[in-house]
C-alpha positions as a Markdown table, in Angstrom:
| # | Residue | x | y | z |
|---|---|---|---|---|
| 1 | Met | 0.0 | 0.0 | 0.0 |
| 2 | Lys | 1.0 | 3.6 | -0.5 |
| 3 | Ile | 0.4 | 5.7 | 2.7 |
| 4 | Leu | 0.2 | 9.5 | 2.7 |
| 5 | Leu | 1.0 | 10.7 | 6.2 |
| 6 | Ile | 0.0 | 14.3 | 6.9 |
| 7 | Ser | 2.0 | 15.7 | 9.7 |
| 8 | Ser | 0.1 | 17.0 | 12.8 |
| 9 | Gly | 2.0 | 20.2 | 12.6 |
| 10 | Tyr | 2.9 | 20.0 | 16.3 |
| 11 | Lys | 6.3 | 19.9 | 17.9 |
| 12 | Gly | 7.3 | 18.2 | 21.2 |
| 13 | Ile | 6.4 | 14.5 | 21.2 |
| 14 | Tyr | 4.6 | 14.5 | 17.9 |
| 15 | Pro | 7.6 | 14.2 | 15.5 |
| 16 | Tyr | 8.7 | 11.1 | 17.5 |
| 17 | Ile | 5.2 | 9.6 | 17.3 |
| 18 | Glu | 5.1 | 10.2 | 13.6 |
| 19 | Gln | 8.5 | 8.7 | 13.0 |
| 20 | Ala | 7.4 | 5.6 | 14.9 |
| 21 | Ile | 4.3 | 5.4 | 12.7 |
| 22 | Glu | 6.5 | 5.7 | 9.5 |
| 23 | Lys | 8.8 | 3.0 | 10.7 |
| 24 | Ala | 5.8 | 0.7 | 11.5 |
| 25 | Phe | 4.3 | 1.1 | 8.0 |
| 26 | Met | 7.6 | 0.4 | 6.4 |
| 27 | Phe | 8.2 | -2.6 | 8.6 |
| 28 | Tyr | 5.0 | -4.1 | 7.0 |
| 29 | Gly | 6.4 | -3.4 | 3.6 |
| 30 | His | 4.3 | -0.3 | 2.7 |
| 31 | Thr | 5.5 | 2.9 | 1.0 |
| 32 | Ile | 5.0 | 6.1 | 3.0 |
| 33 | Tyr | 5.2 | 9.7 | 1.9 |
| 34 | Lys | 4.9 | 12.5 | 4.5 |
| 35 | Met | 3.5 | 16.0 | 3.9 |
| 36 | Lys | 3.1 | 19.2 | 6.0 |
| 37 | Pro | -0.5 | 20.1 | 7.0 |
| 38 | Val | -0.5 | 23.2 | 4.7 |
| 39 | Tyr | -1.6 | 23.8 | 1.2 |
| 40 | Glu | 1.2 | 24.5 | -1.3 |
| 41 | Gln | 1.2 | 25.1 | -5.0 |
| 42 | Gly | 1.0 | 21.9 | -7.0 |
| 43 | Ile | -0.1 | 19.8 | -4.0 |
| 44 | Met | -3.0 | 18.3 | -5.8 |
| 45 | Glu | -0.8 | 17.1 | -8.6 |
| 46 | Lys | 1.6 | 15.5 | -6.1 |
| 47 | Val | -1.3 | 13.6 | -4.4 |
| 48 | Ile | -2.7 | 12.4 | -7.7 |
| 49 | Asp | 0.7 | 11.3 | -8.9 |
| 50 | Tyr | 1.4 | 9.4 | -5.7 |
| 51 | Lys | -2.1 | 7.8 | -5.7 |
| 52 | Pro | -2.2 | 6.9 | -2.0 |
| 53 | Asp | -4.2 | 3.9 | -0.8 |
| 54 | Leu | -4.6 | 5.6 | 2.6 |
| 55 | Ile | -4.3 | 9.2 | 3.9 |
| 56 | Leu | -3.6 | 9.3 | 7.6 |
| 57 | Thr | -3.1 | 12.2 | 10.0 |
| 58 | Leu | -3.0 | 12.8 | 13.8 |
| 59 | Val | -5.0 | 15.4 | 15.7 |
| 60 | Gly | -6.1 | 17.3 | 12.6 |
| 61 | Phe | -6.3 | 20.8 | 14.1 |
| 62 | Arg | -3.7 | 22.3 | 11.8 |
| 63 | Ile | -4.7 | 20.9 | 8.4 |
| 64 | Glu | -5.6 | 23.9 | 6.3 |
| 65 | Lys | -9.1 | 23.9 | 4.8 |
| 66 | Thr | -7.7 | 24.2 | 1.2 |
| 67 | Leu | -5.5 | 21.2 | 1.7 |
| 68 | Met | -8.4 | 19.2 | 3.2 |
| 69 | Glu | -10.5 | 20.0 | 0.1 |
| 70 | Cys | -7.7 | 18.6 | -2.1 |
| 71 | Leu | -7.4 | 15.5 | -0.1 |
| 72 | Lys | -11.1 | 14.9 | -0.3 |
| 73 | Lys | -11.0 | 15.2 | -4.1 |
| 74 | Ser | -8.2 | 12.5 | -4.3 |
| 75 | Gly | -10.7 | 9.8 | -3.6 |
| 76 | Ser | -8.4 | 8.1 | -1.2 |
| 77 | Pro | -9.7 | 6.9 | 2.2 |
| 78 | Leu | -9.2 | 9.6 | 4.8 |
| 79 | Cys | -8.1 | 8.4 | 8.3 |
| 80 | Ile | -7.6 | 10.4 | 11.5 |
| 81 | Trp | -6.1 | 9.3 | 14.8 |
| 82 | Met | -7.5 | 11.5 | 17.5 |
| 83 | Thr | -4.6 | 11.5 | 20.0 |
| 84 | Glu | -5.8 | 14.3 | 22.3 |
| 85 | Asp | -9.3 | 13.0 | 23.1 |
| 86 | Pro | -11.5 | 13.9 | 24.9 |
| 87 | Phe | -9.8 | 17.2 | 26.0 |
| 88 | Tyr | -10.6 | 19.2 | 22.9 |
| 89 | Met | -14.0 | 17.7 | 21.9 |
| 90 | Asp | -15.3 | 21.1 | 21.0 |
| 91 | Lys | -12.9 | 21.1 | 18.1 |
| 92 | Thr | -12.9 | 17.5 | 17.2 |
| 93 | Ile | -16.6 | 17.2 | 16.8 |
| 94 | Glu | -16.3 | 19.2 | 13.6 |
| 95 | Ile | -13.0 | 17.7 | 12.4 |
| 96 | Val | -14.2 | 14.0 | 12.4 |
| 97 | Lys | -16.9 | 14.8 | 9.8 |
| 98 | Asp | -14.2 | 15.0 | 7.1 |
| 99 | Tyr | -12.8 | 11.5 | 7.6 |
| 100 | His | -13.9 | 8.0 | 6.6 |
| 101 | Tyr | -12.1 | 6.3 | 9.4 |
| 102 | Val | -11.7 | 7.7 | 12.9 |
| 103 | Phe | -9.4 | 6.2 | 15.6 |
| 104 | Thr | -9.6 | 7.7 | 19.1 |
| 105 | Ile | -7.4 | 7.0 | 22.1 |
| 106 | Asp | -10.2 | 7.3 | 24.5 |
| 107 | Leu | -13.3 | 5.1 | 25.2 |
| 108 | Gly | -15.3 | 8.1 | 26.4 |
| 109 | Ala | -14.7 | 9.9 | 23.1 |
| 110 | Leu | -15.4 | 6.6 | 21.2 |
| 111 | Glu | -18.8 | 6.3 | 22.8 |
| 112 | Phe | -19.6 | 9.9 | 22.0 |
| 113 | Tyr | -18.5 | 9.7 | 18.3 |
| 114 | Arg | -20.6 | 6.5 | 17.8 |
| 115 | Arg | -23.7 | 8.2 | 19.2 |
| 116 | Met | -23.1 | 11.3 | 17.0 |
| 117 | Phe | -22.0 | 9.5 | 13.8 |
| 118 | Pro | -23.6 | 6.0 | 13.9 |
| 119 | Asn | -22.7 | 5.4 | 10.2 |
| 120 | Lys | -19.0 | 6.4 | 10.5 |
| 121 | Lys | -16.2 | 3.8 | 11.0 |
| 122 | Val | -15.0 | 4.7 | 14.5 |
| 123 | His | -12.5 | 2.6 | 16.5 |
| 124 | His | -10.7 | 2.8 | 19.9 |
| 125 | Leu | -7.0 | 2.8 | 19.4 |
| 126 | Pro | -4.6 | 3.9 | 22.1 |
| 127 | Leu | -1.2 | 5.3 | 21.2 |
| 128 | Gly | 1.5 | 2.6 | 21.4 |
| 129 | Thr | 5.1 | 2.8 | 22.4 |
| 130 | Asp | 8.4 | 2.8 | 20.5 |
| 131 | Pro | 10.8 | 0.3 | 22.1 |
| 132 | Ser | 13.7 | 1.8 | 20.3 |
| 133 | Leu | 13.1 | 5.0 | 22.3 |
| 134 | Tyr | 11.7 | 3.6 | 25.5 |
| 135 | Lys | 13.7 | 0.7 | 26.8 |
| 136 | Pro | 15.3 | -0.7 | 30.0 |
| 137 | Pro | 19.0 | 0.2 | 30.7 |
| 138 | Asp | 21.6 | -2.0 | 29.1 |
| 139 | Ser | 23.2 | -2.5 | 32.5 |
| 140 | Pro | 22.1 | -1.9 | 36.1 |
| 141 | Val | 21.9 | 1.7 | 37.1 |
| 142 | Gln | 21.9 | 3.4 | 40.4 |
| 143 | Tyr | 18.6 | 4.9 | 41.5 |
| 144 | Ser | 18.6 | 8.7 | 41.7 |
| 145 | Tyr | 15.1 | 9.2 | 42.8 |
| 146 | Asp | 12.5 | 7.4 | 44.8 |
| 147 | Val | 9.5 | 8.9 | 42.9 |
| 148 | Cys | 9.1 | 10.4 | 39.5 |
| 149 | Ile | 6.4 | 12.4 | 37.8 |
| 150 | Val | 6.8 | 13.4 | 34.1 |
| 151 | Gly | 4.2 | 15.6 | 32.4 |
| 152 | Tyr | 2.4 | 18.9 | 32.6 |
| 153 | Pro | 1.4 | 20.0 | 36.1 |
| 154 | Tyr | -2.3 | 19.5 | 36.0 |
| 155 | Pro | -4.1 | 20.1 | 39.4 |
| 156 | Glu | -4.3 | 16.5 | 40.3 |
| 157 | Arg | -0.5 | 16.0 | 39.7 |
| 158 | Ile | 0.3 | 19.2 | 41.7 |
| 159 | Glu | -1.8 | 18.0 | 44.7 |
| 160 | Leu | -0.2 | 14.5 | 44.5 |
| 161 | Ala | 3.3 | 16.0 | 44.4 |
| 162 | Asn | 2.6 | 18.2 | 47.4 |
| 163 | Asn | 1.2 | 15.2 | 49.3 |
| 164 | Ile | 4.4 | 13.3 | 48.7 |
| 165 | Leu | 6.6 | 16.2 | 49.8 |
| 166 | Asn | 4.5 | 16.9 | 52.9 |
| 167 | Lys | 3.6 | 13.4 | 54.1 |
| 168 | Thr | 6.7 | 11.3 | 53.2 |
| 169 | Arg | 10.5 | 11.5 | 53.3 |
| 170 | Phe | 11.0 | 10.3 | 49.7 |
| 171 | Ser | 12.9 | 12.1 | 47.0 |
| 172 | Leu | 10.8 | 13.3 | 44.1 |
| 173 | Val | 11.7 | 14.5 | 40.6 |
| 174 | Leu | 9.1 | 16.6 | 38.7 |
| 175 | Val | 9.6 | 17.0 | 34.9 |
| 176 | Gly | 7.8 | 19.3 | 32.6 |
| 177 | Asn | 6.9 | 22.9 | 31.7 |
| 178 | Arg | 5.6 | 25.2 | 34.5 |
| 179 | Trp | 6.2 | 23.0 | 37.5 |
| 180 | Lys | 8.2 | 25.7 | 39.2 |
| 181 | Thr | 5.2 | 28.0 | 39.1 |
| 182 | His | 2.9 | 25.5 | 40.8 |
| 183 | Ile | 4.9 | 23.4 | 43.3 |
| 184 | Arg | 5.5 | 24.3 | 46.9 |
| 185 | Asn | 8.6 | 23.3 | 48.9 |
| 186 | Glu | 10.8 | 24.2 | 45.9 |
| 187 | Leu | 13.8 | 24.5 | 48.2 |
| 188 | Ser | 13.4 | 21.0 | 49.6 |
| 189 | Glu | 16.6 | 18.9 | 49.3 |
| 190 | Arg | 14.3 | 16.0 | 48.4 |
| 191 | Leu | 12.9 | 17.7 | 45.4 |
| 192 | Thr | 14.3 | 18.0 | 41.9 |
| 193 | Val | 12.4 | 20.1 | 39.3 |
| 194 | Ile | 13.3 | 19.9 | 35.6 |
| 195 | Asn | 11.2 | 22.8 | 34.4 |
| 196 | Arg | 10.9 | 22.1 | 30.7 |
| 197 | Trp | 9.8 | 19.5 | 28.2 |
| 198 | Val | 12.4 | 16.9 | 27.7 |
| 199 | Val | 13.1 | 14.5 | 24.8 |
| 200 | Pro | 12.2 | 10.8 | 25.0 |
| 201 | Glu | 15.8 | 9.8 | 25.6 |
| 202 | Thr | 15.9 | 11.9 | 28.8 |
| 203 | Val | 12.5 | 10.6 | 29.9 |
| 204 | Arg | 13.8 | 7.1 | 29.5 |
| 205 | Ser | 16.8 | 7.9 | 31.6 |
| 206 | Leu | 14.6 | 9.4 | 34.3 |
| 207 | Phe | 12.3 | 6.3 | 34.3 |
| 208 | Asn | 15.3 | 4.0 | 34.5 |
| 209 | Arg | 16.7 | 5.9 | 37.5 |
| 210 | Ser | 13.5 | 6.1 | 39.5 |
| 211 | Lys | 12.2 | 3.4 | 41.8 |
| 212 | Ile | 8.5 | 4.4 | 41.3 |
| 213 | Ile | 7.0 | 6.4 | 38.4 |
| 214 | Leu | 3.6 | 7.9 | 39.1 |
| 215 | Asn | 1.1 | 8.2 | 36.3 |
| 216 | Pro | -1.8 | 10.5 | 37.4 |
| 217 | His | -4.2 | 11.3 | 34.6 |
| 218 | Arg | -5.5 | 14.6 | 33.4 |
| 219 | Ala | -9.1 | 15.5 | 34.4 |
| 220 | Phe | -11.8 | 15.9 | 31.7 |
| 221 | Asp | -12.9 | 19.2 | 33.3 |
| 222 | Phe | -9.5 | 20.9 | 33.6 |
| 223 | Glu | -10.2 | 24.6 | 33.0 |
| 224 | Lys | -7.8 | 24.9 | 30.0 |
| 225 | Asn | -9.5 | 22.0 | 28.1 |
| 226 | Ser | -11.9 | 22.7 | 25.3 |
| 227 | Asn | -14.5 | 20.2 | 26.4 |
| 228 | Thr | -17.7 | 22.0 | 27.2 |
| 229 | Leu | -19.5 | 18.8 | 26.2 |
| 230 | Arg | -17.8 | 17.3 | 29.4 |
| 231 | Ile | -17.0 | 14.0 | 27.8 |
| 232 | Glu | -15.2 | 12.0 | 30.5 |
| 233 | Asn | -11.9 | 10.4 | 29.7 |
| 234 | Lys | -12.0 | 6.7 | 30.4 |
| 235 | Ser | -8.7 | 5.4 | 29.0 |
| 236 | Ile | -5.1 | 5.2 | 30.1 |
| 237 | Asn | -2.6 | 7.6 | 28.5 |
| 238 | Asn | 0.4 | 6.7 | 26.2 |
| 239 | Arg | 2.8 | 7.3 | 29.1 |
| 240 | Thr | 1.4 | 4.0 | 30.6 |
| 241 | Phe | 3.0 | 2.1 | 27.7 |
| 242 | Asp | 6.2 | 4.1 | 27.6 |
| 243 | Ile | 6.9 | 3.5 | 31.3 |
| 244 | Ala | 6.2 | -0.2 | 30.9 |
| 245 | Ser | 8.5 | -0.3 | 27.8 |
| 246 | Cys | 11.3 | 1.2 | 29.9 |
| 247 | Gly | 10.9 | -1.6 | 32.5 |
| 248 | Gly | 9.7 | 0.9 | 35.1 |
| 249 | Phe | 7.4 | 0.3 | 38.0 |
| 250 | Gln | 4.4 | 2.6 | 37.9 |
| 251 | Leu | 1.6 | 3.5 | 40.1 |
| 252 | Ile | -1.3 | 4.6 | 37.9 |
| 253 | Ser | -4.6 | 6.4 | 38.6 |
| 254 | Asn | -7.4 | 3.8 | 38.2 |
| 255 | Gln | -8.7 | 4.5 | 34.7 |
| 256 | Leu | -11.7 | 2.5 | 33.6 |
| 257 | Asp | -10.0 | 0.6 | 30.7 |
| 258 | Leu | -6.8 | -0.3 | 32.5 |
| 259 | Lys | -7.8 | -3.9 | 32.7 |
| 260 | Arg | -8.3 | -4.0 | 28.9 |
| 261 | His | -4.6 | -3.5 | 28.4 |
| 262 | Phe | -2.8 | -4.8 | 31.5 |
| 263 | Arg | -3.5 | -7.5 | 34.1 |
| 264 | Ser | -3.4 | -6.9 | 37.9 |
| 265 | Glu | 0.0 | -8.6 | 38.1 |
| 266 | Glu | 1.5 | -6.1 | 35.6 |
| 267 | Ile | 0.5 | -2.6 | 36.8 |
| 268 | Val | -0.6 | -1.4 | 40.2 |
| 269 | Ser | -3.4 | 1.3 | 40.3 |
| 270 | Tyr | -4.4 | 3.6 | 43.1 |
| 271 | Thr | -7.8 | 5.0 | 44.0 |
| 272 | Asp | -6.9 | 8.4 | 45.5 |
| 273 | His | -3.9 | 10.4 | 46.7 |
| 274 | Thr | -4.0 | 8.9 | 50.1 |
| 275 | Asn | -4.0 | 5.4 | 48.7 |
| 276 | Cys | -1.2 | 6.4 | 46.3 |
| 277 | Val | 1.1 | 7.6 | 49.2 |
| 278 | Glu | 0.3 | 4.3 | 51.0 |
| 279 | Leu | 1.3 | 2.3 | 48.0 |
| 280 | Ile | 4.5 | 4.3 | 47.5 |
| 281 | Asp | 5.4 | 3.6 | 51.1 |
| 282 | Tyr | 4.8 | -0.1 | 50.6 |
| 283 | Tyr | 6.5 | -0.7 | 47.3 |
| 284 | Ile | 9.5 | 1.6 | 47.9 |
| 285 | Asn | 10.6 | -1.0 | 50.5 |
| 286 | Asn | 9.8 | -4.1 | 48.4 |
| 287 | Glu | 12.1 | -4.0 | 45.4 |
| 288 | Ser | 11.5 | -7.7 | 44.5 |
| 289 | Glu | 7.8 | -7.0 | 44.0 |
| 290 | Arg | 8.5 | -3.9 | 42.0 |
| 291 | Asn | 10.8 | -5.8 | 39.8 |
| 292 | Gln | 8.3 | -8.6 | 39.2 |
| 293 | Tyr | 5.5 | -6.1 | 38.2 |
| 294 | Ser | 8.0 | -4.3 | 35.9 |
| 295 | Lys | 9.0 | -7.5 | 34.2 |
| 296 | Asn | 5.4 | -8.5 | 33.6 |
| 297 | Ala | 4.4 | -5.1 | 32.3 |
| 298 | Tyr | 7.5 | -5.0 | 30.0 |
| 299 | Glu | 6.6 | -8.4 | 28.5 |
| 300 | Arg | 3.0 | -7.3 | 28.0 |
| 301 | Val | 3.8 | -4.0 | 26.2 |
| 302 | Leu | 6.3 | -5.7 | 23.8 |
| 303 | Asn | 3.8 | -8.4 | 23.0 |
| 304 | Cys | 0.7 | -6.1 | 22.6 |
| 305 | His | 1.3 | -2.4 | 22.8 |
| 306 | Thr | 3.9 | -1.1 | 20.4 |
| 307 | Phe | 3.3 | 1.1 | 17.3 |
| 308 | Leu | 3.7 | -2.1 | 15.2 |
| 309 | His | 0.6 | -3.5 | 16.9 |
| 310 | Arg | -1.3 | -0.2 | 16.4 |
| 311 | Ile | -0.5 | 0.2 | 12.7 |
| 312 | Gln | -1.3 | -3.5 | 12.2 |
| 313 | Tyr | -4.8 | -2.7 | 13.7 |
| 314 | Ile | -5.3 | 0.3 | 11.4 |
| 315 | Leu | -4.4 | -1.8 | 8.4 |
| 316 | Glu | -6.8 | -4.5 | 9.4 |
| 317 | Gln | -9.6 | -2.0 | 9.5 |
| 318 | Ile | -8.8 | -0.4 | 6.2 |
| 319 | Ile | -7.9 | -3.4 | 4.0 |
């Protein structure tokens, strides 16, 4: 097959995701051509000359209307992977109308799309992981941190971080933009703040050097979301798979679809912040149990949750 991949137009993690998608298509023997999400002179001729069997994009917010009209005229199946659901549903509700196939990372969004567009081909498809980026260390490493949180400081993450600093004696590393504007106890010797977005290689190193990685999820009603429809997120995030691929031990907020992807002996979930602190206290002192969970989750993710598995699923729905 010939695949036309339209870039999301976003920086940060998206170039890495798109590269993993490209590699997966090529692994299965398909040809892939990548374009920017902007209209350029002669673009229609390029699309017609390439004759794609499938046009795929992620997010879809930055595809120019003129380009979308050209893509529609090509006659090729249009496929979108909604990788920010359900946090921008006010926008996505209009975008999905243009596509023949819709893949969403979230079950709550899936249920909504199927109610709104009963005749459209809509599927649940979480992001996968790239084991070439997220992997265990080649040799044993010394732990630098007891607890690690990577990601934007959403309110539930800020509260959890403060609980750890105030109620435990464990060391904590916080990684991501704007943490320094939200976290208290910034002078604590137990706290390390890396106040910026970091590349996957750095994330991997932090996961490898942390005894416990926390994975609290973003709330559907966060004030900066664009989700006035109040569609509740019900699915685990892509960080779940990345942590497991690094061989890390994670404590994850109890998302509704966790058991669809992992068994109870592979990942430990917590119910609230008090329970999370209790579990940190228990597992920090039980390295053998942590290692067994990590080993089980690592095997699961390599067998079921890489981008090779995700692209294979897309192809099965299209072909």
